[in-house]
SEKE-198805 format. One record per atom (N, C-alpha, C): x, y, z. Coordinates in steps of 0.2 Angstrom, whole numbers, plus 5000, padded with zeros to 4 digits. Example, Ala and Ser with C-alpha at 12.3 -4.5 7.8 and 13.67 -1.06 7.14 Angstrom:
2
506649725039
506249785039
506649845039
506449895035
506849955036
506450005039
//
This chain:
133
571854895635
572154865640
572154905647
572154965648
572055005654
571354995657
570854975653
570154955657
570454895660
570654835657
570754775662
571254785667
571654835667
572154845672
571754875677
571354915677
570854955682
570354905685
570254865680
569554805683
570054765687
570654745685
570954695690
571154725696
571354795697
571554825703
570954835708
570354835705
569754845709
569454785710
569554735707
569354675709
569854655715
570554665716
570954645720
570754685727
570654755726
570454785732
569954765735
569354745731
568754715735
568854655738
569354615735
569554545737
569854555745
570354605745
570754625750
570254645757
569754695755
569354725759
568754665763
568654625759
568154575760
568554515766
569254515765
569454465769
569754495776
569654555777
569754585783
569454565789
569654535795
569254495799
569454535806
569654595806
570054635812
569454645816
569454635822
568854665828
569154715831
569854715832
570154775836
569954755844
569854795848
569854795856
569154825857
568754775859
568054795861
567954785869
567654825873
567354815879
566754825880
566354805882
565654805885
565554795892
565354845896
565154845903
564554855904
564154805908
563554815909
563454825918
564054835922
563954835929
564254905930
564454915937
564654975940
565454955941
565654905939
566354885940
566754925934
567354945937
567754985931
568154935926
567754945920
568154895915
568654915912
568854985913
569355015909
570054975912
570154965917
570754925918
570954865915
570354815914
570454765911
570654785902
570254835900
570454845893
571154875893
571454915897
572054955897
572654875898
572454835903
572854765903
572854735897
572454725893
572454685887
572754725881
572554785881
572954845876
573654835876
573854835884
574654855883
575054785882
574754735881
575154665881
575154665874
575754665871
575954665864
575854595861
575754545863
575654485862
574954475858
574454525860
573754505858
573654565852
573354545847
573154565842
572354605842
571954565844
571254575845
571054565851
570454575855
570154565860
569454585862
569154555864
568454575866
568354555873
568054605877
567954595885
567254605886
566854565889
566154565891
566054565898
565954615902
565754615908
565054625910
564854565915
564054565915
563954535922
563554565926
563354535933
564054525936
564254455937
564754435942
565254395938
565254405930
565554365926
566054415920
566554395919
566954425914
567354385910
567154395903
567354355898
567754395893
568454365892
568854385887
569054335882
568954365875
569154315869
569754355866
570254325865
570854345863
570954315856
571354355852
571854335847
572454365846
572854315846
573554315848
574054345841
574554375841
574954385836
575154325833
575454325826
575554265823
576154215826
576454245828
577054205830
576954185838
576454205842
576354195848
575754145848
575554105842
574954065843
575153995846
575753975846
575953915849
575953925858
575853995860
575853995866
575254025869
574654015866
573954045866
573854025874
573953965874
573553945882
573953975888
574553985886
574954015891
574854085892
574854115887
574454205887
573954195890
573354175889
572754175892
572754145899
573154095901
573254085908
573454145912
573954175910
574254225913
573854295913
573454305907
573054365908
572454345912
572254285913
571654265918
571954275926
572554265926
572854275934
572754365936
573054395929
573054465931
572454495933
571854465928
571254495929
570954475935
571154415938
570754385945
571054435950
571754455950
571854505954
571554575954
571454595949
571054665946
570354655950
570054585948
569354575949
569154515953
569454515960
569454455964
568554435964
568054465964
567554455966
567054425960
567454425954
567154405948
567354335946
566854305942
567154235938
567354255931
568054245932
568454265924
568554205920
568354215914
568554165908
568954205903
569554185901
569954215897
570154145892
570054165886
570354105880
570554135874
571054115872
571254135866
571054105859
570554045862
570154005856
569854065852
569854055845
569454095841
568654095842
568454025843
567654025843
567554055850
567954065856
567654115862
567654185859
568154205855
568154265853
567654295848
567454245844
566954255839
566254245842
566054215848
565454195850
565354265855
565854275858
565754345863
565654405860
565954405853
565954465849
565154475845
564854415844
564154395841
563654425847
563854395853
563454415859
563354495860
563854525859
563954605860
563554635854
563654605849
563354645843
562654635843
562354575847
561554575847
561354625851
561654655857
561354705861
560754695865
560754625866
560254595870
560354585878
560354635882
560654615889
560354555892
559654545890
559154505894
559654435893
559954415887
560254355886
560854335889
561254395891
561954405892
562154345897
561854335903
562054295908
561854215905
561354205902
561354135900
562054115894
562054155890
562454145886
563154165886
563254195891
563954195894
564054135898
563654095901
563754025905
564053975899
563553985893
563653945887
564453945885
564654015884
565354025882
565854005886
565754005892
566353985897
566253905898
565753875895
565653805895
566053785889
566153835883
566553825878
567253815879
567453855883
568253855885
568453775888
567953755893
568153685895
568053635889
567753645884
567753595879
568553575875
568653525874
569353505870
569053495864
569453525859
569353515852
569953485848
//
């Protein structure tokens, strides 16, 4: 009887560990611009659970995942954060989205660690924001 309980507990722990998709807060900056300001702005916002920020050349892309009860205001949160980032970085093209597609694509781009493709793929990610799904 105890072996069954141990196996069941082990199975549940493995299942729960596999379901974790938390990205946390990632910031990758390939320029001389201070990316710390963008990271602190996002981290201080209590409505945001996870975020990925990529700064390359003259572009800044931020993919967000908002808290559960804030999901109905995703566009409003992204728009507010975009305005704040435009004040901090007026010389850059800012793309902010709370769409999970943008978050995952930006995270995948960062994990590739191939800076040669950043500019091309960042334009593609920016075009994803304009798509309506």
